[in-house]
N, CA, C and O atoms as a DFTB+ gen file, in Angstrom:
600 C
 N C O
     1  1       6.823      21.951      27.099
     2  2       7.662      22.547      27.999
     3  2       9.011      22.701      28.593
     4  3       9.109      21.546      29.006
     5  1       9.979      23.188      28.899
     6  2      11.111      22.954      28.882
     7  2      11.067      21.927      29.841
     8  3      10.149      21.483      30.531
     9  1      12.631      21.559      29.700
    10  2      13.429      20.628      30.652
    11  2      14.805      20.515      31.367
    12  3      15.827      21.053      30.941
    13  1      14.730      19.749      32.516
    14  2      16.160      19.618      33.173
    15  2      17.269      19.569      32.260
    16  3      17.225      18.786      31.311
    17  1      18.379      20.413      32.467
    18  2      19.231      19.998      31.005
    19  2      19.303      21.312      29.979
    20  3      20.362      21.748      29.528
    21  1      17.909      21.893      29.678
    22  2      17.745      23.031      28.913
    23  2      18.145      24.131      29.534
    24  3      18.102      24.279      30.756
    25  1      18.720      25.290      28.401
    26  2      19.180      26.438      28.558
    27  2      18.356      27.386      29.243
    28  3      17.575      27.605      28.317
    29  1      17.861      28.268      30.380
    30  2      16.238      29.175      30.609
    31  2      16.513      29.975      30.077
    32  3      17.623      30.508      30.061
    33  1      15.277      30.359      29.324
    34  2      15.357      31.608      28.048
    35  2      15.301      32.934      29.295
    36  3      14.868      33.194      30.418
    37  1      15.964      33.412      28.329
    38  2      16.134      34.885      28.847
    39  2      14.962      35.833      29.262
    40  3      13.878      35.297      29.031
    41  1      14.878      36.819      29.692
    42  2      13.950      38.012      30.072
    43  2      14.141      38.590      30.243
    44  3      15.136      38.609      30.967
    45  1      13.434      40.101      29.816
    46  2      13.566      41.119      30.954
    47  2      11.956      41.653      31.497
    48  3      11.067      41.922      30.689
    49  1      11.818      41.726      32.663
    50  2      10.267      42.200      33.151
    51  2      10.618      43.280      33.890
    52  3      11.760      43.598      34.221
    53  1       9.500      43.888      34.163
    54  2       9.356      45.097      35.356
    55  2       8.887      44.190      37.061
    56  3       8.054      43.295      37.211
    57  1       9.552      44.680      37.848
    58  2       9.796      44.373      39.487
    59  2       8.656      45.357      39.275
    60  3       8.222      46.033      38.343
    61  1       8.158      44.982      41.449
    62  2       7.266      45.837      41.991
    63  2       7.713      46.884      41.770
    64  3       6.804      47.489      41.202
    65  1       9.006      47.862      41.893
    66  2       9.016      48.933      41.796
    67  2       9.739      49.516      40.465
    68  3      10.627      50.367      40.410
    69  1       8.981      48.678      39.206
    70  2       8.932      49.050      37.763
    71  2      10.269      49.202      37.625
    72  3      10.465      49.803      36.568
    73  1      11.663      48.857      38.382
    74  2      12.846      48.364      37.719
    75  2      12.818      47.218      37.163
    76  3      12.298      46.207      37.636
    77  1      13.795      47.397      35.357
    78  2      13.600      46.009      34.785
    79  2      14.732      45.156      35.074
    80  3      15.933      45.389      35.207
    81  1      13.973      44.018      35.140
    82  2      14.880      43.100      36.142
    83  2      14.658      41.785      34.692
    84  3      13.611      41.484      34.120
    85  1      16.487      41.085      34.386
    86  2      16.555      40.250      33.040
    87  2      16.674      38.967      34.092
    88  3      16.695      39.064      35.319
    89  1      16.715      38.272      33.649
    90  2      17.149      36.575      34.038
    91  2      18.832      36.623      34.430
    92  3      19.479      36.479      35.468
    93  1      19.184      36.933      32.864
    94  2      20.871      37.093      33.000
    95  2      21.119      38.193      34.120
    96  3      22.248      37.926      34.531
    97  1      20.803      38.930      34.594
    98  2      21.057      40.039      35.572
    99  2      21.343      39.063      37.277
   100  3      21.784      39.626      38.280
   101  1      20.894      37.279      37.210
   102  2      21.337      36.967      38.402
   103  2      22.021      36.027      37.864
   104  3      22.127      35.125      38.695
   105  1      22.625      35.725      36.749
   106  2      23.485      34.622      36.283
   107  2      24.670      34.739      37.667
   108  3      25.035      35.869      37.992
   109  1      25.188      33.586      38.384
   110  2      26.193      33.425      39.319
   111  2      25.355      32.868      40.750
   112  3      25.950      32.402      41.721
   113  1      24.175      32.989      40.678
   114  2      23.126      32.820      41.890
   115  2      22.310      31.740      41.286
   116  3      21.984      31.892      40.109
   117  1      21.949      30.722      41.885
   118  2      20.597      29.721      41.655
   119  2      19.714      30.639      42.062
   120  3      19.806      31.588      42.841
   121  1      18.415      29.995      41.089
   122  2      17.134      30.940      40.783
   123  2      15.961      29.893      41.026
   124  3      15.623      28.973      40.281
   125  1      15.559      30.171      41.951
   126  2      13.744      29.690      41.858
   127  2      12.744      30.223      41.393
   128  3      12.133      30.923      42.200
   129  1      12.201      30.141      40.058
   130  2      11.650      30.848      39.368
   131  2      10.243      30.239      38.992
   132  3      10.019      29.536      38.006
   133  1       9.199      30.694      40.097
   134  2       7.965      30.341      40.328
   135  2       6.815      30.851      39.390
   136  3       6.748      32.031      39.732
   137  1       5.929      30.681      38.475
   138  2       5.215      30.744      37.886
   139  2       3.900      30.851      38.300
   140  3       3.416      29.725      38.414
   141  1       2.882      31.996      38.653
   142  2       1.709      31.492      39.175
   143  2       0.320      32.482      38.158
   144  3       0.448      33.320      37.265
   145  1      -0.815      31.944      38.758
   146  2      -1.955      32.469      37.833
   147  2      -2.264      33.666      38.259
   148  3      -2.498      34.393      37.294
   149  1      -2.437      34.527      39.858
   150  2      -2.691      35.661      39.805
   151  2      -2.777      35.950      40.892
   152  3      -3.526      35.277      41.600
   153  1      -2.071      37.028      41.442
   154  2      -1.823      38.191      42.745
   155  2      -3.265      38.041      43.491
   156  3      -4.254      37.955      42.763
   157  1      -3.455      38.000      45.063
   158  2      -4.347      37.661      45.764
   159  2      -5.290      36.829      45.532
   160  3      -6.411      37.195      45.886
   161  1      -5.189      35.779      45.027
   162  2      -6.017      34.549      45.035
   163  2      -5.634      33.414      46.087
   164  3      -4.451      33.133      46.274
   165  1      -6.828      32.667      46.878
   166  2      -6.229      31.845      47.942
   167  2      -4.668      31.123      47.491
   168  3      -3.552      31.356      47.954
   169  1      -4.990      30.406      46.679
   170  2      -3.570      29.257      46.181
   171  2      -2.363      30.512      46.185
   172  3      -1.422      30.464      46.978
   173  1      -2.497      31.423      45.376
   174  2      -1.519      32.004      45.227
   175  2      -1.264      32.850      46.134
   176  3      -0.089      33.200      46.021
   177  1      -1.846      33.425      47.094
   178  2      -1.217      34.050      48.205
   179  2      -0.855      32.672      49.080
   180  3       0.315      32.765      49.452
   181  1      -1.298      31.769      49.408
   182  2      -0.311      30.660      50.013
   183  2       0.886      30.475      49.561
   184  3       1.875      30.869      50.179
   185  1       0.949      29.855      48.429
   186  2       2.472      29.760      47.839
   187  2       3.644      31.264      47.747
   188  3       4.868      31.217      47.630
   189  1       3.034      32.125      47.815
   190  2       4.013      33.336      47.990
   191  2       4.082      33.489      49.279
   192  3       5.131      34.042      49.609
   193  1       3.393      33.225      50.141
   194  2       3.307      33.198      51.822
   195  2       4.963      32.194      52.247
   196  3       6.010      32.550      52.788
   197  1       4.528      30.960      51.726
   198  2       5.557      29.978      51.865
   199  2       6.668      30.278      51.270
   200  3       7.707      29.826      51.752
   201  1       6.702      30.812      50.509
   202  2       7.932      31.351      49.869
   203  2       8.734      32.225      50.837
   204  3       9.817      31.970      51.364
   205  1       7.687      33.702      50.998
   206  2       7.988      34.487      52.064
   207  2       8.600      33.746      53.423
   208  3       9.306      34.492      54.101
   209  1       8.476      32.720      53.799
   210  2       8.551      32.493      55.348
   211  2       9.850      31.543      55.199
   212  3      10.585      31.211      56.128
   213  1       9.970      31.208      53.966
   214  2      10.771      30.270      53.800
   215  2      12.196      30.954      53.320
   216  3      13.091      30.239      52.869
   217  1      12.309      32.014      53.412
   218  2      13.427      33.007      52.372
   219  2      14.159      33.483      52.963
   220  3      14.854      34.271      52.322
   221  1      14.477      33.358      54.402
   222  2      15.846      33.539      54.714
   223  2      16.804      32.276      54.852
   224  3      17.969      32.347      55.244
   225  1      16.090      31.009      54.443
   226  2      16.825      29.881      54.342
   227  2      16.775      29.371      52.816
   228  3      17.303      28.306      52.496
   229  1      16.166      30.124      51.980
   230  2      16.670      30.350      50.526
   231  2      18.331      31.235      50.639
   232  3      19.432      30.855      50.244
   233  1      17.889      32.636      51.406
   234  2      18.806      33.464      51.348
   235  2      20.111      32.802      51.450
   236  3      21.150      32.924      50.801
   237  1      19.716      31.945      52.607
   238  2      21.226      31.906      53.623
   239  2      21.669      30.641      52.309
   240  3      22.893      30.513      52.294
   241  1      21.093      29.889      51.445
   242  2      21.893      29.148      50.323
   243  2      21.853      29.839      49.027
   244  3      21.666      29.077      48.078
   245  1      21.949      30.777      48.810
   246  2      22.461      31.695      48.213
   247  2      21.553      32.170      46.781
   248  3      21.908      32.928      45.878
   249  1      20.247      31.411      46.954
   250  2      19.211      31.501      45.944
   251  2      18.256      32.622      46.032
   252  3      17.758      33.117      47.043
   253  1      18.085      32.944      44.747
   254  2      16.757      33.956      44.389
   255  2      15.911      34.020      44.519
   256  3      16.031      32.803      44.380
   257  1      14.603      34.258      44.735
   258  2      13.028      33.770      44.509
   259  2      12.658      34.571      43.747
   260  3      13.067      35.703      44.009
   261  1      12.125      34.498      43.001
   262  2      11.355      35.116      41.408
   263  2      10.123      34.700      41.449
   264  3      10.048      33.497      41.699
   265  1       9.098      35.249      41.296
   266  2       7.934      34.960      40.805
   267  2       7.315      36.064      39.901
   268  3       7.454      37.287      39.877
   269  1       6.429      35.006      39.016
   270  2       5.965      35.577      37.845
   271  2       4.685      35.180      37.647
   272  3       4.329      34.063      38.023
   273  1       3.776      36.092      36.993
   274  2       2.165      36.497      36.796
   275  2       2.250      37.545      35.641
   276  3       3.246      38.075      35.149
   277  1       1.002      37.686      35.365
   278  2       0.363      38.607      34.279
   279  2       0.107      39.688      34.784
   280  3       0.012      40.642      34.012
   281  1      -0.112      39.937      36.385
   282  2      -0.282      40.356      37.160
   283  2       0.227      42.093      37.093
   284  3       1.354      42.230      37.569
   285  1      -0.291      43.166      36.682
   286  2       0.079      44.624      36.453
   287  2       1.385      44.814      37.805
   288  3       1.234      44.356      38.937
   289  1       2.625      45.585      37.336
   290  2       3.453      46.056      38.836
   291  2       2.535      46.589      39.947
   292  3       2.594      46.014      41.034
   293  1       1.487      47.878      39.757
   294  2       0.979      47.959      40.547
   295  2       0.081      47.064      41.602
   296  3      -0.294      47.250      42.760
   297  1      -0.069      46.088      40.716
   298  2      -0.899      44.782      41.242
   299  2       0.136      44.051      42.631
   300  3      -0.030      43.641      43.780
   301  1       1.153      44.211      41.710
   302  2       2.037      43.311      42.800
   303  2       2.789      44.092      43.685
   304  3       3.481      43.548      44.546
   305  1       2.717      45.580      43.541
   306  2       2.889      46.373      45.052
   307  2       2.183      45.825      46.031
   308  3       2.611      45.381      47.096
   309  1       0.618      45.884      45.478
   310  2      -0.165      46.048      46.823
   311  2      -0.685      44.285      47.387
   312  3      -1.454      43.892      48.265
   313  1       0.327      43.467      46.205
   314  2       0.305      41.685      47.029
   315  2       1.234      41.934      47.851
   316  3       1.004      41.749      49.046
   317  1       2.810      42.526      47.330
   318  2       3.986      42.158      48.111
   319  2       3.850      43.437      49.663
   320  3       4.503      43.335      50.702
   321  1       3.067      44.271      49.418
   322  2       3.207      45.101      50.470
   323  2       2.023      44.165      51.552
   324  3       2.369      43.735      52.653
   325  1       0.874      44.013      51.081
   326  2      -0.091      43.246      52.040
   327  2       0.357      41.852      52.871
   328  3       0.027      41.475      53.996
   329  1       1.266      41.220      51.840
   330  2       1.693      39.728      52.440
   331  2       3.384      39.831      52.998
   332  3       3.976      38.781      53.246
   333  1       4.034      41.082      53.155
   334  2       4.917      41.030      53.281
   335  2       6.173      40.343      52.608
   336  3       7.157      40.040      53.281
   337  1       6.096      40.122      51.304
   338  2       6.636      39.603      50.446
   339  2       8.240      39.912      50.140
   340  3       8.355      40.550      49.093
   341  1       9.312      39.665      50.690
   342  2      10.603      39.980      50.505
   343  2      11.412      39.640      49.071
   344  3      12.522      40.002      48.682
   345  1      10.480      38.872      48.509
   346  2      11.630      38.375      46.974
   347  2      10.788      39.309      45.718
   348  3       9.808      40.045      45.822
   349  1      11.438      39.017      44.780
   350  2      11.112      39.827      43.286
   351  2      10.235      39.325      42.756
   352  3      10.360      38.152      42.402
   353  1       8.910      40.106      42.487
   354  2       7.974      39.896      42.107
   355  2       7.686      40.556      40.490
   356  3       7.494      41.765      40.360
   357  1       7.682      39.675      39.372
   358  2       7.958      40.318      37.896
   359  2       6.457      40.151      37.074
   360  3       5.771      39.134      36.969
   361  1       6.242      41.316      36.615
   362  2       4.791      41.301      35.648
   363  2       5.069      41.307      34.403
   364  3       5.979      41.906      33.829
   365  1       4.108      40.490      33.899
   366  2       4.402      39.729      32.476
   367  2       2.980      39.301      31.895
   368  3       2.524      38.172      31.716
   369  1       2.247      40.953      31.582
   370  2       1.301      41.036      31.085
   371  2       0.966      40.463      29.321
   372  3      -0.070      40.244      28.693
   373  1       2.485      40.380      28.985
   374  2       2.757      40.008      27.526
   375  2       2.858      38.999      27.699
   376  3       1.971      38.712      26.895
   377  1       3.205      37.941      28.105
   378  2       3.321      37.238      28.426
   379  2       4.700      36.464      27.855
   380  3       4.576      35.336      27.378
   381  1       5.795      37.000      27.908
   382  2       6.851      36.658      27.316
   383  2       7.616      35.791      27.985
   384  3       8.422      35.169      27.293
   385  1       7.600      35.611      28.919
   386  2       8.387      35.254      29.754
   387  2       7.102      33.540      29.923
   388  3       7.372      32.375      29.634
   389  1       6.252      33.918      30.285
   390  2       5.047      32.691      30.354
   391  2       5.251      31.848      29.475
   392  3       5.468      30.671      29.765
   393  1       5.212      32.376      27.999
   394  2       4.800      31.487      26.698
   395  2       6.561      30.586      26.451
   396  3       6.859      29.441      26.110
   397  1       7.317      31.722      26.804
   398  2       8.610      30.865      26.883
   399  2       9.274      29.917      27.382
   400  3      10.297      29.391      26.946
   401  1       8.353      29.567      28.838
   402  2       8.931      28.586      29.843
   403  2       7.637      27.348      30.037
   404  3       7.534      26.406      30.824
   405  1       6.452      28.018      28.566
   406  2       5.605      26.677      28.449
   407  2       4.472      26.721      29.402
   408  3       3.659      25.799      29.470
   409  1       4.416      27.707      30.087
   410  2       2.971      27.750      31.446
   411  2       2.074      28.034      30.973
   412  3       1.164      27.689      31.727
   413  1       1.378      28.858      29.430
   414  2       0.127      29.376      29.037
   415  2       0.055      27.715      28.205
   416  3       0.666      27.092      27.337
   417  1      -1.380      27.500      29.340
   418  2      -1.820      26.604      28.345
   419  2      -2.908      26.004      28.951
   420  3      -3.125      26.298      30.127
   421  1      -3.703      25.149      28.335
   422  2      -5.232      25.344      28.311
   423  2      -5.444      24.411      29.454
   424  3      -4.886      23.331      29.647
   425  1      -6.678      25.230      30.449
   426  2      -6.961      24.674      31.302
   427  2      -8.123      24.492      31.869
   428  3      -8.256      25.488      32.580
   429  1      -9.033      23.842      31.991
   430  2     -10.691      22.847      32.878
   431  2     -10.644      23.500      33.629
   432  3      -9.641      23.659      34.325
   433  1     -11.761      24.142      33.764
   434  2     -12.228      24.904      35.266
   435  2     -13.704      24.801      35.222
   436  3     -14.207      25.505      34.347
   437  1     -14.649      24.005      36.041
   438  2     -15.920      23.561      35.879
   439  2     -16.270      23.054      34.540
   440  3     -17.469      22.777      34.547
   441  1     -15.951      22.911      33.859
   442  2     -15.768      22.173      33.002
   443  2     -15.873      22.911      31.164
   444  3     -16.156      22.430      30.066
   445  1     -15.490      24.204      31.638
   446  2     -15.512      25.318      30.780
   447  2     -13.330      24.864      30.100
   448  3     -12.491      24.224      30.733
   449  1     -13.221      25.333      29.121
   450  2     -11.698      25.435      28.664
   451  2     -11.501      26.767      28.423
   452  3     -12.217      27.590      27.853
   453  1     -10.196      26.877      29.051
   454  2      -9.984      28.486      28.598
   455  2      -8.451      28.209      29.069
   456  3      -8.228      27.351      29.922
   457  1      -7.100      29.192      28.306
   458  2      -5.911      29.606      28.464
   459  2      -5.457      30.139      29.754
   460  3      -6.134      31.098      30.124
   461  1      -4.369      29.744      30.661
   462  2      -3.800      30.888      31.392
   463  2      -2.677      30.095      32.210
   464  3      -2.332      28.984      31.808
   465  1      -2.273      30.491      33.017
   466  2      -0.884      29.949      33.726
   467  2      -0.863      28.847      34.171
   468  3      -1.585      28.621      35.143
   469  1      -0.156      27.938      33.703
   470  2      -0.121      26.790      35.373
   471  2       0.713      26.990      36.359
   472  3       1.793      27.503      36.071
   473  1       0.495      26.718      37.452
   474  2       1.388      27.229      38.583
   475  2       2.560      25.980      38.216
   476  3       2.358      24.766      38.208
   477  1       3.681      26.626      37.957
   478  2       5.093      25.874      37.692
   479  2       6.124      26.354      38.354
   480  3       6.223      27.579      38.419
   481  1       6.958      25.658      38.888
   482  2       8.396      26.361      39.799
   483  2       9.728      25.416      38.821
   484  3       9.707      24.197      38.646
   485  1      10.634      26.224      38.379
   486  2      11.856      25.764      38.136
   487  2      12.857      26.413      38.644
   488  3      12.948      27.598      38.966
   489  1      13.895      25.224      38.713
   490  2      15.251      25.739      39.508
   491  2      16.252      25.924      37.978
   492  3      16.354      25.179      37.004
   493  1      16.901      27.277      38.302
   494  2      17.933      27.307      37.358
   495  2      19.111      27.256      38.456
   496  3      19.063      27.489      39.663
   497  1      20.405      26.794      37.460
   498  2      21.466      26.872      38.185
   499  2      22.336      28.370      37.966
   500  3      21.834      29.336      37.391
   501  1      23.721      28.358      38.533
   502  2      24.195      30.005      38.419
   503  2      24.515      29.919      36.939
   504  3      24.046      31.020      36.651
   505  1      24.881      29.528      35.982
   506  2      25.160      29.305      34.632
   507  2      23.846      29.334      33.543
   508  3      23.897      29.395      32.314
   509  1      22.634      29.267      34.446
   510  2      21.717      29.875      33.368
   511  2      20.946      28.403      32.977
   512  3      20.032      28.432      32.152
   513  1      21.352      27.128      33.600
   514  2      20.667      26.019      33.182
   515  2      19.675      25.352      33.692
   516  3      19.916      24.931      34.824
   517  1      18.604      25.089      33.259
   518  2      17.504      24.406      34.251
   519  2      17.396      23.517      34.505
   520  3      17.019      22.661      33.704
   521  1      17.770      23.180      36.197
   522  2      18.240      22.066      36.877
   523  2      16.645      21.096      37.223
   524  3      16.659      19.866      37.261
   525  1      15.992      21.518      37.337
   526  2      14.710      20.890      37.659
   527  2      13.416      21.926      37.368
   528  3      13.330      23.125      37.633
   529  1      12.456      21.042      36.735
   530  2      10.941      21.485      36.434
   531  2      10.115      20.965      37.166
   532  3      10.249      19.785      37.490
   533  1       9.354      21.512      37.480
   534  2       8.169      21.197      38.216
   535  2       6.585      21.567      38.512
   536  3       6.194      22.311      39.411
   537  1       5.875      20.964      37.675
   538  2       4.691      21.518      36.604
   539  2       3.229      21.117      38.231
   540  3       3.108      20.477      39.275
   541  1       2.651      21.866      37.515
   542  2       1.294      21.872      39.035
   543  2       1.803      21.421      39.950
   544  3       1.729      20.228      40.245
   545  1       2.552      22.455      40.717
   546  2       2.685      22.370      42.059
   547  2       1.706      22.550      42.893
   548  3       0.593      22.795      42.427
   549  1       1.869      22.480      44.124
   550  2       0.650      22.413      45.062
   551  2       1.254      23.740      45.936
   552  3       2.467      23.783      46.137
   553  1       0.114      25.142      46.601
   554  2       0.770      26.267      46.360
   555  2       1.225      25.914      48.084
   556  3       2.098      26.613      48.597
   557  1       0.579      24.825      48.868
   558  2       1.250      24.666      49.893
   559  2       2.408      24.143      50.620
   560  3       2.833      24.334      51.759
   561  1       2.866      23.290      49.445
   562  2       3.942      22.757      49.823
   563  2       5.300      23.273      49.102
   564  3       6.392      23.066      49.631
   565  1       5.183      23.908      47.957
   566  2       6.089      23.993      46.940
   567  2       7.422      24.703      47.370
   568  3       8.479      24.506      46.770
   569  1       7.307      25.497      48.394
   570  2       8.201      26.046      49.126
   571  2       9.324      25.197      49.965
   572  3      10.496      25.560      49.860
   573  1       9.057      24.277      50.646
   574  2       9.611      23.242      51.259
   575  2       9.799      22.057      50.255
   576  3      10.293      20.979      50.587
   577  1       9.422      22.315      49.175
   578  2      10.013      20.913      48.837
   579  2      11.176      21.195      47.964
   580  3      12.109      20.436      47.706
   581  1      10.885      22.947      47.361
   582  2      12.392      23.207      46.701
   583  2      13.658      22.971      47.830
   584  3      14.660      22.295      47.596
   585  1      13.377      23.683      49.098
   586  2      14.079      23.602      50.205
   587  2      14.607      22.438      50.567
   588  3      15.591      22.525      51.302
   589  1      14.165      21.135      50.201
   590  2      14.184      19.891      50.053
   591  2      15.365      19.474      49.150
   592  3      16.356      19.017      49.718
   593  1      15.366      19.579      47.847
   594  2      15.779      19.709      46.914
   595  2      17.469      20.119      46.585
   596  3      18.439      19.578      46.053
   597  1      17.134      21.449      47.274
   598  2      18.675      22.268      47.321
   599  2      19.376      21.603      48.427
   600  3      20.517      21.950      48.733
């Protein structure tokens, strides 16, 4: 997994409107980049809604919030509309960014091993350098913890 002080890997992925977004497009802004397993699951919904609820505070600090999962663009559209998510959601079905950031890991659920996205948040500075890595975050408190760090 990546660590604080490292250059954040660039990527180009599609957002909910089908527009391509690159991390490098956001240079000059601080970015909260969070990886989550799946749209419309209980934990992922709570995490997204917490970011949505705090979105104005992030904007006031000049911070861009970006969520990434393997879900399709169509799934992100429904997820964002259903929960009023005002921030960028990116679709990564080919695991380009997910693997580059080291969040595609072996997981154990009910004694069964499989691979999946480990809920992880990165804070990336205006120059594309990782300021903080928060692995295995709790969906309910992630947004508030980041606001405290900022």
